[in-house]
N, C-alpha and C positions, 0 to 999 in steps of 0.2 A: 462442564466448562462454564466459567463465569463471564460469558459474553453474550451480548444482545446483537442480533443480526439487524441492526437499524443504523442508518447513516446519520451523523451530525448534519444539520441543515446546510446543504451545499452552498446556498446563497450567503450564508454567514461565515463559512470557511474561506470564501473568496475574499482575498485581500489580507488573509492572515499570514504571519511570519513563521518560518521554520525550514527543517530540512534534516539531512542525515548527519549523525555524529558517529565517530569511531573512538576507540580507546587504545592509545599507543603508549607503552612503557618505554621510556628512553633512559639509557645509562650512559653518562659521559665517562669516557675512559681517560686515564691519566695522560695518554699520548695525544689527547685531543679529538680522537675518533669517537663514534657513537655506536652503541648497539641498540637496535630498535626492535620491539616485538609487540605483538597484540594478543590479548586473550580472547578477543572477539573475532569469530569468522565472519559475522555479518554486522553491517551498520545498524543503528537504531535512530529512529527519527523523532524529533521534538517539534511541537508547534505552540503557537499562542493563539487560542480561540477568541480571545478578547479583541484582537486587533481588527477583526472584520466587522465588528459591531458598529452600527451607524445610528441607531435610534433606541429609544427606551423599549419599544416593542421588540427589538432584537434582543435586548437584555432579558426581557420577560420569556422569550422563546428559549434562550439558553438556560435560564433558571429551571424551566419545566424539564428540559433535556437533562440537566444536571441532577435534579431531584429524582427523576425516573431511573437513572443509572446509580442512584445512591452514592453519589460522589465517585470515589475511586474503586468502588466495589465491582462494577460491571463494565466490561470493555465494550466498544462500539466501532462502527466503521467511520472513517474520515477520508474525504476527498482532498488529496493533495493536488492543487491546481497546477503545480509546476511539474508533476510527474504522476500521471494517472492513466497512461496509455502504453501499449507495447511498442508505440512509434513515438516520434516527436509530438509534442503538444498541438503543433499546427498541422500535423498530417492526419490523414484518415486511416483508421485501423484496417489492416489488410492481413489476409491469412498467412502471408510469408514473413511477417514481421519478426518472429522468433522461432528458432529451432528448439523444440522441447524434448526431442529424442529420436530414436530409430527403432523401427519394428523389429521383433525377433520371432514373430509368429505365434508368441505365447502370451505376452503381456497386453492387457486391454486398458490399463489405467496408466495415465501420464500426467505428472505434476507440471503445472504451468510455471514458467519462470521468465525473467527478463535479464538480458546481458547488458552490461555497461561497458564500453570499450573506449580506450584512449591509447593510441599507438599500438604497441604489441601486447599491452597489459589489458585485462579484462576482469570483471567481477560479475558473478551470476547471483541474482536475487530471487529467492522463492516467492511466488505470488500465491496468496491464499484466499483473498477476498475478491472474487470476480463480480462484475457488474452484469445483471441479467440482460440478455438480449444483444450483448456486444461481442460475444466470442465467435471467432471465425477459425476453422481448422482446415488444414490441408494435408494430404498424404502424397508425397512425391509431386507436389504442385497441383494435385486434383482436389477441388473443394469438396468437403464433406458437409452434410446436412444435419443440423442439430435435430434430435428427435427421430431421425432416421438411421443415421451412421453412428452417432455418438450422443451421450448425455453430458451435462455439465454439473459438477458439484460446487455450487457457487461459494459455499462456506469453506471448502478445503482448497479450492483452486485446482481441481482434478478433472481431467477429461477421461470419460469412460466410453470406450468404443464397443459397439455391438459385436464386432468381429476383430480379433487381434490383427493389427497391420502386419503385412508380410516382412520377412527378414530384410534388413538394410533399407527399408523404405523410410525416407526422411519425413518426420512429423513436424509440421510447423503451425503456429497459431498467432492470431492477433486478438487483442482484447483491451477492455477497460478495467480498472481494478481500484479498490479502496485499500487504505492502510488499517490494520487492526490496532486500536489505540485505547487508552483509558484516560480519565482526568488524572493529573499529577498533583491534585490537591483536594482536600475535603472541605475547602472553604473558598467562597467567592465574596468579595467585598464589592458592593455597588453603592452608588450614590446618585440620585436623580440630578442633583444640583451640579455636582462635578461633571457628570456625564454630559449634560447640556452645555456645559462650558468647554467642551471638547476633549475631556479625559475619558478613557475607557478602562474597564477592569482588566487585569492580567489573568488569563485562564490558561494555565499550562496544560498541554496534552502530550502524552508519551506513548510511542509505539510499544506494543506488547508482543511477546514471542508466544507463538501458539504450537 
């Protein structure tokens, strides 16, 4: 896999712009109605890494990171400051934040996910890049201990239990996570003079599907 398990400097992604996008095909019918469909089951996120830069040293750090990733060649982790927890950004991660499945007495691996709800509608997003030391897990409300009851695959976003949870037992989790991304350009334009005058380079970053 062409992916480096390294995070873009979080201090530099703070203040960046971006978020999810979707693709919707809309056909206008002759009677004025519309038919709408989407080829994407999941949204895809875009960001601009240049917006968070504040000094020439920031530019230098990003250039180092860009060159080490070989431009668009290798993916990396990105902290989306507006959406990086299983709960609201202002809340503290708790083991009951998200329901990730139910035991059947056989399965020991469970993929982490995050549900987005509005009214009666919801969307479930698969979470693949977990942040070490932030994962909390519960079975039917009872907290489980990492290293004793379960292990975490940080790269895949998977919880691995030492013993399969009993049938119909609800499995919940709380966690922090990164977004798997790559640079969406093989070129970065910088100018010390223009940067000091208040201009910053545009450095597009695009979520990758793993």
